[in-house]
TORNULO-660045 format. One record per residue: residue number from 1; residue in three letters; x, y, z of N, C-alpha, C in turn. Coordinates in steps of 0.02 Angstrom, whole numbers, plus 32768, in hexadecimal, padded with zeros to 4 digits. Atoms other than C-alpha are relative to their C-alpha. Layout:
N
- i; aa; n.X; n.Y; n.Z; ca.X; ca.Y; ca.Z; c.X; c.Y; c.Z
- NUM; ALA; X; Y; Z; X; Y; Z; X; Y; Z .
...
! end
This chain:
75
- i; aa; n.X; n.Y; n.Z; ca.X; ca.Y; ca.Z; c.X; c.Y; c.Z
- 1; MET; 8029; 7FC4; 8000; 8000; 8000; 8000; 802B; 803F; 8000 .
- 2; ARG; 7FD4; 7FC6; 7FFE; 808F; 8077; 8027; 801F; 800E; 7FBB .
- 3; LYS; 7FE3; 7FF7; 8042; 80DE; 8059; 7F7D; 7FCF; 8021; 7FD1 .
- 4; PHE; 8033; 7FE2; 802B; 803B; 8085; 7F28; 7FF9; 804B; 800F .
- 5; LEU; 8007; 7FB9; 7FEE; 802D; 8129; 7F89; 803D; 8028; 7FE8 .
- 6; VAL; 7FC4; 7FDD; 8016; 80E1; 8158; 7F61; 7FFD; 8009; 7FB4 .
- 7; ILE; 8004; 7FFC; 8049; 80C7; 8131; 7EA8; 7FCA; 8032; 7FEC .
- 8; ALA; 8036; 7FD1; 800F; 8023; 8192; 7EA8; 8016; 8048; 800C .
- 9; VAL; 7FE9; 7FBC; 7FF1; 8074; 822B; 7EF9; 8033; 8016; 7FCB .
- 10; LEU; 7FCF; 7FEE; 8033; 8107; 8227; 7E7F; 7FDF; 800C; 7FBC .
- 11; ALA; 8024; 7FF6; 803F; 8091; 8215; 7DEB; 7FDA; 8043; 8001 .
- 12; GLY; 8023; 7FC0; 7FF9; 802B; 82A9; 7E2B; 802F; 803A; 7FF9 .
- 13; LEU; 7FCF; 7FCB; 8006; 80C6; 8314; 7E3D; 8019; 8006; 7FB8 .
- 14; ALA; 7FEA; 7FFE; 8045; 8100; 82E4; 7D8F; 7FCA; 8020; 7FD4 .
- 15; TRP; 8037; 7FE3; 8027; 8055; 8310; 7D48; 7FFD; 804C; 800B .
- 16; LEU; 8000; 7FB8; 7FF2; 8059; 83BB; 7D9F; 803A; 8023; 7FDD .
- 17; PHE; 7FC7; 7FE4; 8022; 8106; 83DA; 7D59; 7FF2; 8008; 7FB5 .
- 18; VAL; 800F; 7FFE; 8048; 80CD; 83B2; 7CA8; 7FCC; 8036; 7FF1 .
- 19; VAL; 8034; 7FCD; 800A; 8033; 8420; 7CB8; 801E; 8046; 8007 .
- 20; GLN; 7FE1; 7FBF; 7FF6; 809B; 84B0; 7CFA; 802E; 8012; 7FC5 .
- 21; GLU; 7FD4; 7FF3; 8038; 811B; 84A0; 7C6E; 7FD9; 8011; 7FC1 .
- 22; ARG; 8028; 7FF1; 803C; 8094; 84A2; 7BE9; 7FE1; 8045; 8004 .
- 23; SER; 8021; 7FBF; 7FFA; 8040; 853D; 7C2E; 8031; 803A; 8006 .
- 24; GLU; 7FCF; 7FCB; 7FF5; 80DF; 85A0; 7C51; 8012; 8027; 7FC0 .
- 25; PRO; 7FEE; 7FD8; 803B; 8112; 85D0; 7B9D; 7FC9; 802F; 7FE9 .
- 26; GLN; 8037; 7FD4; 8014; 8066; 861B; 7B7E; 8002; 8040; 8028 .
- 27; LYS; 7FFE; 7FC5; 7FD5; 807E; 8693; 7C0F; 803C; 802C; 7FEF .
- 28; THR; 7FC3; 7FD9; 800A; 812F; 86C8; 7BE2; 8009; 8017; 7FB8 .
- 29; ALA; 7FF6; 7FED; 8046; 811C; 86D9; 7B25; 7FF6; 804A; 7FF3 .
- 30; PRO; 8008; 7FB8; 800D; 80D5; 878C; 7B25; 8039; 8029; 801F .
- 31; GLY; 7FC9; 7FDB; 7FDF; 815E; 87C5; 7B9E; 803F; 7FFD; 7FD7 .
- 32; LYS; 7FC4; 8006; 8029; 81E7; 8784; 7B2C; 7FFC; 802C; 7FC3 .
- 33; VAL; 8008; 7FD6; 803B; 81A1; 87E1; 7A97; 800D; 8048; 8012 .
- 34; VAL; 7FF5; 7FBC; 7FEA; 81A1; 8884; 7AF7; 8049; 800B; 800E .
- 35; ALA; 7FB9; 7FF9; 7FEF; 8252; 8866; 7B36; 802A; 8002; 7FC1 .
- 36; GLN; 7FDA; 8000; 803E; 8290; 8843; 7A86; 7FFB; 8042; 7FDC .
- 37; THR; 8008; 7FC1; 8024; 824A; 88E2; 7A3E; 801D; 803A; 8027 .
- 38; ALA; 7FE8; 7FC9; 7FD7; 8285; 894D; 7AD0; 804C; 8006; 7FFD .
- 39; THR; 7FB7; 7FFE; 8001; 833E; 891E; 7AC0; 801A; 8005; 7FB9 .
- 40; THR; 7FE2; 7FF9; 8042; 83B5; 893B; 7A31; 8035; 7FCC; 7FF4 .
- 41; SER; 7FCC; 8033; 800A; 841D; 889D; 7A40; 7FF2; 7FD9; 7FC0 .
- 42; PRO; 800A; 8024; 803F; 843A; 883A; 79A0; 7FE3; 7FBB; 8009 .
- 43; ARG; 801B; 8043; 7FF3; 8409; 8796; 79F1; 7FBD; 8006; 8024 .
- 44; PRO; 803F; 7FFE; 7FDA; 835D; 876A; 7A35; 800E; 7FFE; 804B .
- 45; VAL; 7FF7; 7FFC; 7FB9; 834E; 8793; 7AED; 7FDF; 7FC5; 8022 .
- 46; SER; 801A; 8039; 7FDB; 8338; 8700; 7B61; 801F; 8001; 8045 .
- 47; GLU; 7FE5; 8004; 7FBC; 834F; 86E0; 7C18; 803C; 7FD1; 8003 .
- 48; HIS; 7FCA; 8030; 7FFF; 83C9; 8657; 7BEA; 803F; 8018; 7FDD .
- 49; ASN; 7FC4; 7FE8; 8022; 8442; 86BD; 7B80; 8015; 8045; 8018 .
- 50; TRP; 7FEE; 7FBF; 7FE6; 8461; 8750; 7BF3; 804B; 800C; 7FFC .
- 51; MET; 7FB7; 7FF7; 8007; 851C; 8730; 7BEB; 8012; 8016; 7FB9 .
- 52; LYS; 7FF3; 7FED; 8045; 851B; 873B; 7B2E; 7FEB; 8048; 7FF4 .
- 53; ARG; 8019; 7FBC; 8008; 84B5; 87DA; 7B36; 8032; 8032; 8020 .
- 54; SER; 7FCE; 7FD5; 7FDF; 8535; 8824; 7BB0; 803D; 8009; 7FD5 .
- 55; LEU; 7FC6; 7FFC; 802C; 85C3; 87FB; 7B3A; 7FF1; 802A; 7FC2 .
- 56; ASP; 8013; 7FD8; 8039; 8565; 8845; 7AA8; 7FFF; 804A; 8012 .
- 57; ARG; 8003; 7FBA; 7FEA; 8547; 88E5; 7B0A; 8047; 801B; 8009 .
- 58; THR; 7FBB; 7FEA; 7FF6; 8600; 88ED; 7B39; 8021; 800F; 7FBD .
- 59; ASP; 7FE4; 7FF5; 8043; 8633; 88DC; 7A83; 7FE4; 8040; 7FE1 .
- 60; GLU; 801F; 7FC4; 801C; 85B7; 8963; 7A52; 801E; 803F; 801F .
- 61; VAL; 7FE3; 7FC6; 7FDE; 85FD; 89DB; 7AD4; 8048; 800B; 7FE8 .
- 62; LYS; 7FBB; 7FFA; 8019; 86AF; 89B6; 7A9B; 8001; 8022; 7FBB .
- 63; ARG; 8003; 7FE3; 8042; 867F; 89E0; 79E8; 7FEE; 804A; 8003 .
- 64; GLN; 8014; 7FBA; 7FF8; 862A; 8A81; 7A20; 8039; 802B; 8019 .
- 65; VAL; 7FC7; 7FDB; 7FE5; 86C2; 8AB7; 7A84; 8035; 8009; 7FCA .
- 66; ALA; 7FCE; 7FFB; 8036; 8737; 8A90; 79F3; 7FEB; 8033; 7FCC .
- 67; GLN; 801A; 7FD1; 8031; 86C9; 8AF2; 797C; 8004; 8048; 801A .
- 68; GLN; 7FFE; 7FBE; 7FE2; 86BE; 8B85; 79F4; 8048; 801A; 8003 .
- 69; ARG; 7FB9; 7FEC; 7FFD; 877B; 8B88; 7A0D; 801A; 8011; 7FBB .
- 70; LYS; 7FEB; 7FF3; 8044; 8794; 8B80; 7952; 7FE8; 8045; 7FE9 .
- 71; GLU; 801C; 7FC0; 8013; 8721; 8C16; 7939; 8020; 803A; 8026 .
- 72; ASP; 7FE3; 7FCB; 7FD6; 876F; 8C7A; 79C9; 804B; 8008; 7FF2 .
- 73; GLY; 7FB8; 7FFB; 800E; 8821; 8C55; 7990; 802C; 7FEC; 803A .
- 74; THR; 7FD7; 8017; 7FC8; 885A; 8C0B; 7A35; 8018; 7FB9; 7FF2 .
- 75; ARG; 7FDF; 8041; 800B; 88D2; 8B78; 7A2B; 8003; 7FF0; 7FB9 .
! end
């Protein structure tokens, strides 16, 4: 009887996990669209590629500084 209860609880938790995973992308999809249009990064914005976005921003700033120094005649 105990084995049945443990299996039933695990199956219930697995079912809740699957239901939550299916419903989650529907809630976050509009937020991602707004975040993509609000930023100017060349790659799509995602919570999983924040490091890449940071590196892209660093490169962009380096290019801006180099361009500004070129125009100002410094270095």
